[in-house]
N, C-alpha and C positions, 0 to 999 in steps of 0.2 A: 719624816722630818728629823734631821739630825742637828744637834746643837754642839758647838765647840765649847769645851769647858777648859778652865785653867785650874791650877792647883788651889787657888783661893775658892773657886766654885766648889771643887770637890771637898775641900776642908769644911766649907759651910754645910754642904749636904751631909757629911759625916757627923757634924755637930748636931744637926737637926735629928738625924737618925738615932743618935744617942740620947736625946732629951725628950723625944716625942715618938710614940708608937707609929709604925709605918701606916697603919690603917687611918690614923688621924691625919697624917701628912697627905695621904691620898684623898681623904674626904675634903680637906681644905683646898687642895689643888682642883678637885672636881667642882667645888662651889665657886672658885675664882675663875675657872676656865671659861672663856668666851669663844665658842667655835667660829663665830663670825670674824673675830680678831684674835687669833691664837698668839700666845707669847712667842717672841722671836729668840729668846734665850732663857736659860735656866735661872738667870738672875731674877726674873719676874716671880717665879715660884719661891725662890729663896726669900724674897721680900714678903711674900704671903706667909711663909713659914716662920719668918722672924716675928710676926705678930702673934703667933700661937704661944700660949703659956706652957711652961714645962709641965709634963704629965708623969706622975709616978709610974713605974713599971707595972704595978699591980692595979692600975686604974682600969675601969671597964672599957670595953671596945668603943670605937668611934660611933657617934650617932648614925642612925640610918640615913642613907642618901636622900637628898631633897627630891620632891617630885620632878623638878626640872632636870636633875641628873638622870632620873629614871626615864623621862621622855627622850632625852638625848640618846641614852643607851638603846631604847626601843627603836628610835629612828636609825641609829647605826646598825642595829641588828637587821632591820628591814632592808636597808640598803645592801648589806652584805648578802642577805638571802636572795635578793633580786639579781645581784651581780653573779652569784653562784649559779642561779638558774640559767642566766644568759650564757655563762661559760659552759655549762652542761649541754645546752642546746647547740652551741657552736661546735662542741666536741662531737655530739651525735651527728650533726650535719656533715662534719668533716669525715667521720667514719663511714657514714652512708655514702658520701661522695667517693670515697676510696673503693667501696664495694661496687658501686655503679661503674667506675672507671675500670676496675678489674674485669667486670662482666663484659664490658664493651670491647676490651682488648683480648679477651680469651677466645 
């Protein structure tokens, strides 16, 4: 998914990166993200980040991800693993088919 941004969006993002550690921005985005209805623009996340308080540079790292985020990551990991296994099987079938074709034409 690609979002178009303008100079105002980029300036807002820079402002947030200067006032809040990246890990906290990511944590807030993960908590607000709804995979069933993902945001259609960066402006959604900018509004989420607008609600975050300023964090001193020496503040501790962001809190651990919620169980919901971990479940989403686990689901994504499982989907990726299954897709990779299917791709490997197709590649193996393709290579086997090439050898069979070569043997028949030789």
